[in-house]
C-alpha positions as CSV (number, residue, x, y, z in Angstrom):
1,X,-31.6,22.2,1.0
2,X,-30.0,19.0,1.1
3,X,-30.4,16.8,-2.0
4,X,-30.9,13.1,-1.5
5,X,-29.8,9.3,-2.8
6,X,-28.7,10.3,-6.6
7,X,-26.6,7.6,-8.8
8,X,-24.6,10.4,-10.2
9,X,-25.0,9.6,-14.1
10,X,-26.7,12.4,-15.3
11,X,-25.5,15.2,-12.6
12,X,-23.0,17.4,-13.1
13,X,-21.2,16.6,-10.0
14,X,-17.0,16.5,-10.2
15,X,-14.3,16.9,-8.0
16,X,-12.0,20.1,-7.9
17,X,-8.9,19.0,-9.2
18,X,-7.0,22.3,-8.5
19,X,-7.6,21.9,-4.8
20,X,-7.0,18.3,-5.1
21,X,-3.7,18.8,-6.6
22,X,-2.7,21.6,-4.2
23,X,-3.7,19.0,-1.4
24,X,-1.2,16.9,-2.8
25,X,1.4,19.7,-2.9
26,X,1.0,21.0,0.3
27,X,0.9,17.3,2.3
28,X,4.2,16.8,0.3
29,X,5.8,19.1,2.7
30,X,5.4,16.9,5.6
31,X,8.5,14.7,5.4
32,X,9.8,16.7,1.7
33,X,13.1,15.6,1.0
34,X,15.9,17.6,-1.2
35,X,15.1,15.7,-4.3
36,X,11.3,16.8,-4.3
37,X,9.9,13.2,-2.6
38,X,9.1,12.5,0.7
39,X,9.8,10.6,3.5
40,X,7.0,10.2,6.0
41,X,8.0,6.8,8.0
42,X,5.0,5.3,9.7
43,X,4.4,6.7,13.4
44,X,7.1,9.1,12.6
45,X,6.7,13.1,14.0
46,X,6.1,13.7,10.3
47,X,3.4,11.1,10.1
48,X,1.6,12.8,12.9
49,X,2.3,16.1,11.3
50,X,0.2,14.5,8.5
51,X,-2.5,13.1,10.5
52,X,-2.9,16.3,12.3
53,X,-3.6,18.2,9.1
54,X,-5.8,15.5,7.6
55,X,-8.4,15.4,10.8
56,X,-8.4,19.6,10.6
57,X,-9.1,19.4,7.1
58,X,-11.8,16.2,7.1
59,X,-13.6,18.2,10.0
60,X,-13.6,21.6,8.1
61,X,-15.6,19.8,5.6
62,X,-18.2,19.0,8.6
63,X,-16.9,15.4,9.1
64,X,-16.3,13.6,12.2
65,X,-13.3,11.9,12.9
66,X,-11.9,9.1,14.7
67,X,-9.3,6.1,15.0
68,X,-9.0,3.0,16.3
69,X,-6.4,0.7,18.4
70,X,-4.0,0.4,15.5
71,X,-4.2,4.1,14.6
72,X,-6.2,3.7,11.7
73,X,-8.3,6.9,10.5
74,X,-12.0,7.1,9.4
75,X,-13.5,10.3,8.6
76,X,-17.0,9.9,8.1
77,X,-19.7,12.3,6.4
78,X,-23.7,11.2,7.6
79,X,-25.8,10.0,5.2
80,X,-29.8,10.1,5.2
81,X,-29.6,7.1,7.1
82,X,-26.5,6.6,9.6
83,X,-27.9,2.9,10.7
84,X,-26.0,1.9,7.9
85,X,-22.4,0.5,7.6
86,X,-20.3,3.2,5.0
87,X,-19.6,3.4,1.9
88,X,-15.6,3.5,2.0
89,X,-12.5,4.8,0.6
90,X,-9.5,5.0,1.4
91,X,-5.3,4.3,1.3
92,X,-2.4,5.2,3.4
93,X,-0.1,8.6,4.5
94,X,3.2,6.8,4.7
95,X,6.1,6.9,2.7
96,X,9.0,4.8,1.8
97,X,12.3,6.4,3.0
98,X,13.0,7.7,-0.8
99,X,9.5,7.9,-1.7
100,X,7.1,10.3,-4.0
101,X,4.8,12.7,-3.6
102,X,1.7,10.7,-4.7
103,X,1.8,6.6,-3.8
104,X,-0.8,6.0,-1.3
105,X,-1.8,9.5,-0.4
106,X,-3.1,10.3,-3.8
107,X,-6.2,7.4,-2.4
108,X,-6.5,9.8,0.8
109,X,-6.2,13.1,-1.0
110,X,-8.4,11.9,-3.8
111,X,-10.9,10.6,-1.1
112,X,-10.9,13.9,0.5
113,X,-11.9,15.7,-2.9
114,X,-15.3,13.8,-3.2
115,X,-16.1,14.6,0.6
116,X,-15.2,17.9,-0.5
117,X,-17.4,17.8,-3.9
118,X,-20.6,16.3,-1.9
119,X,-19.8,19.0,1.0
120,X,-20.0,21.7,-1.6
121,X,-23.0,20.2,-3.8
122,X,-24.9,19.7,-0.4
123,X,-25.7,16.1,-1.5
124,X,-26.5,13.5,1.0
125,X,-26.4,10.2,0.5
126,X,-28.0,7.5,1.8
127,X,-25.2,5.5,3.3
128,X,-22.5,8.0,5.7
129,X,-19.4,8.2,3.5
130,X,-15.8,7.3,4.5
131,X,-12.4,8.0,4.0
132,X,-9.9,5.7,5.6
133,X,-5.8,6.2,6.3
134,X,-4.7,2.8,7.1
135,X,-1.1,2.8,9.2
136,X,1.9,1.5,7.7
137,X,0.6,-0.1,4.5
138,X,4.3,0.4,2.9
139,X,6.1,-1.9,5.9
140,X,9.3,0.2,5.3
141,X,9.7,0.6,9.0
142,X,7.6,-1.8,10.7
143,X,7.0,-5.0,9.0
144,X,5.5,-6.4,7.1
145,X,3.5,-4.7,5.1
146,X,-0.5,-3.5,5.2
147,X,-0.3,-4.5,8.7
148,X,-3.1,-2.5,10.3
149,X,-5.4,-3.1,7.5
150,X,-4.5,-7.1,8.1
151,X,-5.7,-6.5,11.9
152,X,-8.7,-4.9,10.9
153,X,-9.6,-7.8,8.4
154,X,-8.1,-10.0,10.6
155,X,-5.4,-11.6,8.7
156,X,-2.9,-10.7,12.1
157,X,-3.0,-10.4,15.5
158,X,-3.4,-6.5,16.8
159,X,-1.4,-8.4,19.9
160,X,1.8,-9.3,17.9
161,X,1.6,-6.4,15.4
162,X,1.7,-3.8,18.4
163,X,5.0,-6.0,19.2
164,X,6.7,-5.5,16.6
165,X,10.1,-3.3,16.3
166,X,11.8,-1.5,13.6
167,X,15.1,-2.5,12.9
168,X,16.2,-0.1,15.5
169,X,14.6,-2.1,18.3
170,X,11.4,0.3,19.1
171,X,8.5,-1.0,19.6
172,X,5.1,-0.1,17.2
173,X,2.8,0.3,20.1
174,X,5.4,2.9,21.9
175,X,5.3,4.8,18.6
176,X,1.6,4.6,18.3
177,X,1.1,5.9,21.8
178,X,3.9,8.7,21.3
179,X,2.2,10.3,18.5
180,X,-1.4,10.5,20.6
181,X,-2.9,7.9,17.8
182,X,-3.9,4.9,19.6
183,X,-7.5,4.8,20.1
184,X,-10.3,3.2,21.8
185,X,-12.3,1.4,19.1
186,X,-11.0,-2.0,18.5
187,X,-9.2,-2.5,15.4
188,X,-11.7,-4.7,13.1
189,X,-15.3,-3.5,14.8
190,X,-15.5,-0.5,12.4
191,X,-18.4,-1.4,10.2
192,X,-18.3,-1.5,6.1
193,X,-20.9,-1.6,3.4
194,X,-18.0,-1.1,0.6
195,X,-14.3,-0.1,0.0
196,X,-12.8,1.6,-3.0
197,X,-8.9,2.6,-3.6
198,X,-7.6,5.4,-5.7
199,X,-4.0,4.4,-6.6
200,X,-0.8,5.6,-8.9
201,X,-0.4,1.8,-10.8
202,X,3.0,2.0,-10.0
203,X,4.0,0.3,-13.3
204,X,4.4,1.5,-17.3
205,X,1.2,-0.5,-18.7
206,X,-1.5,2.7,-18.8
207,X,1.0,5.3,-19.8
208,X,2.7,3.3,-22.5
209,X,-1.2,2.1,-23.9
210,X,-2.5,5.5,-23.3
211,X,-4.8,5.2,-21.0
212,X,-6.6,7.2,-18.2
213,X,-7.7,4.7,-16.0
214,X,-7.2,1.2,-14.8
215,X,-10.1,-0.9,-13.4
216,X,-8.3,-3.1,-10.9
217,X,-9.7,-6.6,-11.0
218,X,-7.3,-7.9,-8.3
219,X,-3.9,-8.1,-6.8
220,X,-1.1,-10.7,-7.6
221,X,0.4,-13.2,-4.9
222,X,3.3,-12.0,-2.9
223,X,5.3,-13.5,-0.4
224,X,8.1,-12.1,2.0
225,X,11.5,-13.2,3.7
226,X,14.3,-12.6,6.0
227,X,17.4,-14.0,5.1
228,X,20.1,-14.3,7.5
229,X,23.5,-15.5,6.5
230,X,26.2,-17.2,9.1
231,X,30.0,-17.0,8.1
232,X,32.8,-16.2,10.1
233,X,34.7,-13.3,10.6
234,X,38.5,-13.3,9.4
235,X,41.3,-11.1,8.6
236,X,40.9,-10.0,5.2
237,X,44.8,-10.1,4.4
238,X,45.3,-13.5,6.4
239,X,42.6,-15.8,5.8
240,X,43.6,-18.0,2.4
241,X,40.4,-17.8,0.2
242,X,39.9,-22.2,0.7
243,X,39.6,-21.2,3.8
244,X,36.7,-18.3,4.5
245,X,33.4,-18.5,5.3
246,X,32.3,-15.7,3.3
247,X,28.8,-14.7,4.4
248,X,28.5,-11.8,1.7
249,X,30.1,-14.1,-1.1
250,X,27.1,-16.7,-0.3
251,X,24.3,-14.0,0.3
252,X,26.0,-12.1,-3.3
253,X,24.9,-15.9,-5.2
254,X,21.6,-16.1,-3.4
255,X,20.7,-12.2,-4.3
256,X,21.8,-13.0,-7.9
257,X,19.7,-16.9,-7.6
258,X,16.4,-14.4,-6.2
259,X,16.7,-12.9,-9.9
260,X,17.1,-16.0,-12.2
261,X,13.9,-18.1,-10.3
262,X,12.0,-14.8,-11.1
263,X,13.1,-14.6,-15.1
264,X,12.8,-18.3,-15.3
265,X,8.8,-17.9,-14.9
266,X,8.4,-15.2,-17.0
267,X,6.7,-12.8,-17.7
268,X,4.7,-12.1,-15.0
269,X,6.6,-13.4,-12.0
270,X,9.2,-10.8,-9.7
271,X,12.0,-11.1,-7.3
272,X,13.8,-8.6,-5.6
273,X,16.3,-8.3,-2.6
274,X,15.5,-4.5,-1.4
275,X,17.3,-4.2,2.1
276,X,21.1,-6.0,2.5
277,X,23.2,-5.1,5.9
278,X,26.8,-6.7,6.0
279,X,28.6,-7.3,9.5
280,X,31.1,-6.4,10.6
281,X,30.8,-4.2,7.4
282,X,34.8,-2.9,7.6
283,X,36.8,-3.0,4.4
284,X,39.7,-5.6,5.8
285,X,37.3,-7.9,7.7
286,X,36.0,-11.1,5.6
287,X,32.1,-10.4,6.5
288,X,30.8,-12.7,9.2
289,X,26.6,-11.9,8.7
290,X,24.5,-10.8,6.3
291,X,20.9,-10.2,6.7
292,X,18.8,-9.4,3.6
293,X,15.2,-9.4,2.5
294,X,13.4,-11.4,-0.6
295,X,10.3,-10.3,-2.4
296,X,8.7,-12.8,-4.9
297,X,5.4,-12.3,-6.7
298,X,3.0,-13.6,-9.4
299,X,-0.7,-13.5,-10.3
300,X,-0.9,-17.5,-10.0
301,X,-0.4,-18.5,-6.5
302,X,0.9,-21.9,-7.7
303,X,3.9,-19.9,-9.6
304,X,4.6,-18.3,-6.1
305,X,4.6,-21.5,-4.6
306,X,6.5,-23.4,-7.0
307,X,9.2,-20.1,-6.7
308,X,9.9,-20.4,-3.6
309,X,10.5,-24.2,-3.8
310,X,13.0,-23.5,-6.5
311,X,14.8,-20.7,-4.8
312,X,14.9,-22.3,-1.1
313,X,16.3,-25.0,-2.5
314,X,18.9,-23.0,-4.4
315,X,19.8,-20.9,-1.2
316,X,20.3,-24.1,0.5
317,X,22.9,-25.6,-2.0
318,X,24.8,-21.7,-1.9
319,X,25.0,-21.7,1.5
320,X,26.9,-25.7,1.8
321,X,29.1,-24.2,-1.5
322,X,30.3,-21.3,0.7
323,X,30.7,-23.0,4.4
324,X,28.2,-20.8,5.8
325,X,25.2,-21.5,7.7
326,X,21.6,-19.5,6.3
327,X,18.3,-19.1,8.1
328,X,15.1,-18.2,5.8
329,X,12.1,-17.0,7.4
330,X,8.8,-15.9,5.6
331,X,7.6,-12.8,7.3
332,X,4.6,-12.3,5.1
333,X,1.9,-14.2,2.7
334,X,-0.4,-12.4,0.7
335,X,-2.2,-14.4,-1.8
336,X,-3.6,-13.2,-4.9
337,X,-6.9,-11.2,-4.5
338,X,-9.8,-11.0,-7.3
339,X,-12.0,-8.1,-6.4
340,X,-15.8,-7.9,-6.2
341,X,-17.5,-8.2,-9.4
342,X,-20.3,-5.6,-8.5
343,X,-17.7,-3.4,-7.3
344,X,-15.3,-3.7,-10.7
345,X,-18.4,-3.5,-12.7
346,X,-19.0,0.1,-10.8
347,X,-16.2,1.0,-11.4
348,X,-16.0,0.2,-14.9
349,X,-19.3,2.0,-15.6
350,X,-18.1,5.1,-13.8
351,X,-15.0,5.4,-16.2
352,X,-17.0,4.4,-19.4
353,X,-19.8,6.9,-18.4
354,X,-16.6,9.9,-17.9
355,X,-15.4,8.9,-20.9
356,X,-12.5,8.1,-20.2
357,X,-9.7,5.7,-21.9
358,X,-9.4,2.7,-19.6
359,X,-8.7,-1.2,-19.4
360,X,-9.1,-3.7,-17.3
361,X,-5.6,-4.3,-15.1
362,X,-4.4,-6.9,-12.0
363,X,-2.4,-5.1,-9.4
364,X,1.6,-5.9,-9.3
365,X,1.9,-4.1,-5.7
366,X,0.2,-5.1,-2.5
367,X,-2.3,-2.4,-1.3
368,X,-5.1,-2.0,1.6
369,X,-7.5,-3.4,-0.9
370,X,-5.9,-6.9,-0.7
371,X,-7.0,-7.0,2.9
372,X,-10.4,-5.0,2.8
373,X,-11.6,-7.7,0.1
374,X,-11.4,-10.1,3.0
375,X,-14.2,-8.5,4.8
376,X,-16.4,-6.2,2.6
377,X,-17.0,-6.0,-1.4
378,X,-13.7,-3.7,-2.7
379,X,-12.4,-2.5,-5.9
380,X,-9.5,-0.1,-6.5
381,X,-9.1,2.5,-9.5
382,X,-5.7,3.3,-11.2
383,X,-3.9,6.2,-13.0
384,X,-1.0,6.1,-14.7
385,X,2.4,7.2,-13.4
386,X,5.2,8.6,-15.5
387,X,7.6,5.5,-16.6
388,X,5.8,3.5,-14.1
389,X,8.0,5.2,-11.5
390,X,6.9,4.3,-8.0
391,X,8.5,4.0,-4.6
392,X,11.2,7.0,-6.1
393,X,11.8,10.7,-5.1
394,X,11.0,11.2,-9.2
395,X,7.6,9.9,-9.0
396,X,5.1,11.9,-10.9
397,X,1.7,12.2,-12.6
398,X,-0.5,14.8,-14.3
399,X,-2.7,16.5,-12.7
400,X,-5.8,15.8,-15.0
401,X,-5.2,12.1,-14.7
402,X,-5.8,12.6,-10.5
403,X,-8.4,14.2,-11.7
404,X,-10.1,12.0,-13.6
405,X,-9.2,9.1,-11.1
406,X,-10.9,11.1,-7.9
407,X,-14.1,11.7,-10.6
408,X,-14.0,7.8,-11.4
409,X,-14.1,7.3,-7.7
410,X,-16.4,9.7,-6.9
411,X,-18.5,8.1,-9.2
412,X,-18.4,4.7,-7.8
413,X,-18.9,5.8,-4.3
414,X,-22.4,7.5,-5.6
415,X,-23.0,3.8,-7.5
416,X,-22.2,1.9,-4.6
417,X,-24.2,4.0,-2.2
418,X,-27.1,3.1,-4.7
419,X,-26.5,-0.5,-5.5
420,X,-25.7,-1.8,-1.9
421,X,-29.2,-0.3,-0.9
422,X,-30.6,-2.4,-3.5
423,X,-28.5,-5.4,-2.0
424,X,-29.2,-5.2,1.6
């Protein structure tokens, strides 16, 4: 007989940590790299393979699975009252080009472990419970990041995102249809009652303080830019230094300025140039064009705006000093996010009742949860990663921390199931 509608405080329900770890190791084979990391870019064959595995595994746990017009996947476990909007969990399956085994996918597989625990025990929640995989969280193949949770939340227009192209000129919509994951449900029409996301911290704080759980209260603000510096190709041997229009020299100054501006707004501000293309990229030609990206962030939106002002002024000056032109295009603006107080309290209660060492924390990286917070009550759970390292093939976490995070997620979902029934 099924058991219905419990809060979880006095029960012995927990996730299977060994099964969760086995899932993490198995899925790392989809796009696995020789150095032990994962390269699973959005809408590639490897992305299709892990999506297929996800659907098969969820169906084996009695779930139904659907996907919307942006390829976002929804695995649904029926509840006692299926007219209620679902309590949801989620994250992403795509990775960086040299990504690790845990970034993003821990949230998906942690959610899968919650579904497995409910399935094995026979408990039936009042709300349906859903696990979501968001398409293209990383933004490493198609920019900006969190594209499809952004469409879901109304931040981006679906027609604009479908037309996005990668650096090879390949269109997003074509790749989505090629792997067979463009659904009929219009993105954003899927109902949600609340959303919880489990993730590795991607920073050093939890590990350094010997905490197991991060209770995430929000996400810092971020802005991304694409910069094109245009000079003039010229022979390296015959063009005098005073007569050069060297795009790479100018770009080097701009890259240095990005770091300097961030350091000037210590301790929380960060600035990064992570992508650089030099043309014609020949050893005996003065570079005529350079393309690079800039990423600036801070928990305070006013600081981000001040950084932008300072950086744009310095870029303009550097271009003039080097006799080149520059074009700066802002491609992403993500203001700071503050998560729902009730959901944050639910996560905190779950961590306390589980007797885990925990602390409140603000996320440095962006996450799909940042956009979900615009449309539904949302919170996040962090677990530590070794040396705070992420977006790296050497990314590493402890099995017991993954299990702890998934157990807090399980308890948070159960508490939300009870709480939002009362609130409705």
